[in-house]
C-alpha positions as CSV (number, residue, x, y, z in Angstrom):
1,M,-8.4,23.4,-25.7
2,K,-10.1,22.1,-22.6
3,N,-10.1,24.2,-19.4
4,L,-9.1,22.7,-16.1
5,S,-12.6,22.1,-14.8
6,T,-13.4,20.1,-18.0
7,V,-10.3,18.0,-17.5
8,V,-11.2,17.3,-13.9
9,A,-14.8,16.3,-14.9
10,D,-13.5,14.0,-17.6
11,H,-11.1,12.4,-15.1
12,Q,-14.0,11.8,-12.7
13,V,-16.3,10.3,-15.4
14,E,-13.5,8.0,-16.4
15,L,-13.0,6.8,-12.8
16,F,-16.8,6.1,-12.5
17,E,-16.7,4.1,-15.8
18,I,-13.7,2.1,-14.4
19,G,-15.7,1.6,-11.2
20,T,-18.6,0.2,-13.2
21,R,-16.4,-2.2,-15.0
22,M,-14.9,-3.3,-11.6
23,K,-18.4,-4.0,-10.3
24,K,-19.1,-6.1,-13.4
25,A,-15.9,-8.0,-12.7
26,G,-17.3,-8.9,-9.2
27,L,-15.3,-6.6,-7.0
28,P,-16.9,-5.4,-3.8
29,S,-18.8,-2.1,-3.9
30,D,-17.0,-0.7,-0.8
31,F,-13.6,-1.5,-2.4
32,I,-14.6,0.2,-5.6
33,A,-16.1,3.3,-3.9
34,A,-12.9,3.8,-1.8
35,A,-10.7,3.3,-4.8
36,V,-12.6,5.8,-7.0
37,K,-12.8,8.4,-4.2
38,I,-9.0,8.2,-3.6
39,G,-8.4,8.1,-7.4
40,M,-10.1,11.6,-7.6
41,E,-7.6,13.0,-5.2
42,F,-4.4,11.1,-5.9
43,E,-2.9,10.5,-9.3
44,G,-1.1,7.3,-8.1
45,M,-4.5,5.6,-7.4
46,Y,-5.9,6.9,-10.7
47,D,-2.9,5.3,-12.4
48,L,-3.5,1.9,-10.6
49,L,-7.2,2.0,-11.6
50,K,-6.3,2.7,-15.2
51,L,-3.8,-0.1,-15.2
52,W,-6.4,-2.5,-13.8
53,D,-8.9,-1.4,-16.5
54,E,-6.4,-1.9,-19.3
55,E,-5.0,-5.2,-18.1
56,Q,-6.3,-8.4,-19.8
57,D,-4.5,-11.0,-17.7
58,Q,-6.5,-12.0,-14.7
59,K,-3.5,-12.8,-12.5
60,E,-2.1,-9.3,-13.2
61,R,-5.5,-7.8,-12.5
62,D,-5.5,-9.6,-9.1
63,E,-2.1,-8.2,-8.3
64,L,-3.3,-4.7,-9.2
65,V,-6.4,-5.3,-6.9
66,A,-4.0,-6.1,-4.1
67,D,-2.0,-3.0,-4.8
68,I,-5.1,-0.9,-4.9
69,Q,-6.2,-2.4,-1.5
70,D,-2.8,-1.5,0.0
71,S,-3.2,2.1,-1.3
72,I,-6.7,2.3,0.2
73,D,-5.4,1.0,3.5
74,D,-2.5,3.5,3.4
75,C,-5.0,6.4,2.8
76,Q,-7.2,5.3,5.6
77,V,-4.5,5.8,8.3
78,K,-5.7,8.8,10.3
79,E,-2.5,9.6,12.2
80,I,1.1,8.5,12.3
81,V,1.8,6.2,15.2
82,K,5.3,5.8,16.5
83,L,6.2,2.1,16.1
84,P,8.6,0.2,18.3
85,Y,12.2,0.0,17.2
86,I,13.0,-3.4,15.9
87,K,16.6,-4.6,15.9
88,F,18.0,-6.2,12.7
89,N,19.0,-9.3,14.7
90,D,15.4,-9.8,15.7
91,L,13.9,-9.9,12.2
92,D,14.2,-13.7,11.7
93,A,12.5,-14.4,15.0
94,I,9.7,-11.9,14.3
95,A,9.2,-13.3,10.8
96,K,8.7,-16.8,12.3
97,D,6.3,-15.4,14.9
98,V,4.3,-13.6,12.2
99,R,4.3,-16.8,10.0
100,K,3.1,-18.8,13.0
101,F,0.4,-16.3,13.8
102,K,-0.9,-16.1,10.2
103,D,-0.9,-19.9,9.9
104,S,-3.0,-20.3,13.0
105,L,-5.4,-17.5,11.8
106,L,-5.7,-19.2,8.4
107,E,-6.7,-22.4,10.2
108,I,-9.6,-20.5,11.8
109,V,-10.5,-18.9,8.4
110,T,-10.6,-22.4,6.8
111,E,-12.8,-23.7,9.6
112,K,-15.2,-20.8,9.1
113,G,-15.6,-21.1,5.4
114,G,-12.3,-20.2,3.7
115,L,-10.8,-17.1,2.0
116,K,-13.8,-16.6,-0.3
117,K,-16.2,-16.4,2.6
118,L,-13.8,-14.1,4.5
119,S,-13.5,-11.9,1.4
120,E,-17.3,-11.6,1.3
121,L,-17.5,-10.8,5.1
122,T,-14.7,-8.2,5.1
123,N,-15.0,-6.7,1.7
124,I,-11.3,-7.3,1.3
125,P,-10.6,-8.7,-2.2
126,Q,-9.6,-12.4,-2.2
127,P,-6.2,-11.7,-3.9
128,S,-5.4,-9.3,-1.1
129,L,-6.3,-11.9,1.6
130,S,-4.2,-14.5,-0.3
131,R,-1.3,-12.2,-0.3
132,F,-1.8,-11.4,3.4
133,F,-1.8,-15.0,4.4
134,N,1.1,-16.0,2.1
135,S,3.5,-13.3,3.2
136,V,5.5,-12.9,6.4
137,S,5.0,-9.1,6.4
138,M,3.7,-7.6,9.5
139,P,-0.1,-7.3,9.3
140,R,-1.9,-4.0,9.6
141,R,-4.1,-3.7,12.7
142,S,-7.0,-2.5,10.5
143,T,-6.8,-5.7,8.5
144,L,-6.7,-7.8,11.6
145,L,-9.6,-6.0,13.1
146,K,-11.7,-6.5,9.9
147,I,-10.9,-10.2,10.0
148,A,-11.6,-10.5,13.8
149,N,-14.9,-8.8,13.4
150,A,-15.9,-10.9,10.4
151,L,-15.0,-14.1,12.2
152,K,-16.4,-12.9,15.6
153,L,-13.0,-13.4,17.2
154,D,-11.9,-11.7,20.4
155,A,-9.9,-8.6,19.5
156,V,-7.4,-9.4,22.3
157,K,-6.7,-12.8,20.7
158,I,-6.0,-11.3,17.3
159,S,-4.0,-8.2,18.2
160,T,-0.3,-8.6,18.5
161,R,2.7,-6.6,19.5
162,W,4.1,-6.3,16.0
163,T,1.1,-5.2,14.0
164,T,1.3,-2.0,12.0
165,E,-1.3,0.7,11.9
């Protein structure tokens, strides 16, 4: 029977091995390091990394990468910020506003080299960026700031009243 410290050590070694396979698959080192670090603390991240490692279908792996990135972003939030109250009747207008903003930002991304280039500059996996630009979900301020810095955009231009932390 293994003692607790052996189980923890085995768990860590397994995460490092998964990280090595992620690197061989071409994922960014910053992404891998953050995922492995969080995986050592939170079972949910550990489970996502195991699922990625066991998955053979590339499309499913890409979806798992996007889920892992979301979890990394959630863990990097330092403090809870009170968000403005949004009325149910305003949701359609906000969704159109978000879509318009993301479409205009995507035009800039395309002019400056496309999603692959942006992925390299931000260390945000390309599937996560694709999902970001294809959804009408409110963008996280941290994601927008990474994009703004990578594209050398004015932070005022990219920040919006409906971004989430």
